[in-house]
C-alpha positions in Angstrom: 16.8 -2.9 8.8 15.7 -6.5 8.3 12.9 -8.3 10.0 15.4 -10.2 12.1 17.0 -6.9 13.2 13.6 -5.4 14.0 12.7 -8.4 16.1 16.1 -8.1 18.0 15.4 -4.4 18.7 11.8 -5.2 19.9 13.2 -7.9 22.1 15.7 -5.5 23.6 13.1 -2.8 24.2 10.5 -5.1 25.7 12.6 -7.6 27.6 11.1 -10.7 25.8 13.2 -13.2 24.1 14.1 -12.7 20.4 12.0 -15.7 19.2 8.8 -14.3 20.8 9.6 -10.8 19.4 10.0 -12.3 15.9 6.6 -14.1 16.2 5.0 -10.8 17.2 6.6 -8.9 14.3 5.5 -11.5 11.9 2.0 -11.5 13.4 1.7 -7.7 13.0 2.9 -8.0 9.4 0.4 -10.8 8.6 -2.5 -8.8 10.2 -1.7 -5.7 8.1 -1.4 -7.9 5.0 -4.7 -9.6 5.7 -6.5 -6.3 6.3 -5.3 -4.9 3.0 -6.3 -8.1 1.2 -9.8 -7.5 2.5 -9.5 -3.9 1.3 -9.5 -2.4 4.8 -6.9 0.3 5.6 -4.8 0.1 8.7 -4.4 3.2 10.8 -1.6 3.3 13.3 -2.0 6.6 15.3 1.4 8.4 15.6 3.0 6.3 12.9 1.0 6.2 9.7 -1.6 4.4 7.5 -1.3 1.4 5.3 -3.8 2.0 2.5 -4.7 0.7 -1.0 -4.3 3.1 -3.9 -6.5 2.3 -7.0 -4.7 2.4 -10.3 -7.0 3.0 -13.3 -7.0 0.9 -16.4 -4.4 2.2 -19.0 -3.0 1.3 -22.3 0.7 0.6 -22.6 3.1 -0.3 -25.4 5.0 -3.5 -25.9 8.1 -2.1 -27.7 9.6 -5.4 -28.8 6.3 -6.5 -30.6 5.2 -3.0 -31.4 1.7 -3.6 -30.1 -0.5 -2.0 -27.5 -1.7 -3.8 -24.4 -4.3 -2.9 -21.8 -3.3 -3.0 -18.2 -6.4 -3.6 -16.1 -7.3 -1.5 -13.1 -5.7 -2.8 -9.9 -4.9 -1.9 -6.3 -1.4 -1.0 -5.0 -0.6 -1.1 -1.3 0.9 2.1 0.0 2.1 3.6 3.3 1.3 7.2 4.3 3.3 8.4 7.3 1.6 10.7 9.8 2.6 14.4 10.1 4.7 13.9 13.3 6.6 11.1 11.6 7.3 13.2 8.5 8.7 16.1 10.6 11.0 13.8 12.5 12.4 12.2 9.4 13.1 15.5 7.6 
């Protein structure tokens, strides 16, 4: 499902026009992104959590140059669905 299709579905469910629904969907996505940039998790009860996972520093190999490189520690955004969501998907 694309963002446009999601906005169309939200518009049909709520009775607002599609342009307003698209603005709302984009607003929610921007709010989640801004929260994760500030390293604050987003908890949506009954749906799941958007969290940051910390990746430790590690050494890797550049095969073409036959050298080792160090990949610094960094955060990765992740989604963890709630238990009800997981049971409905399975």
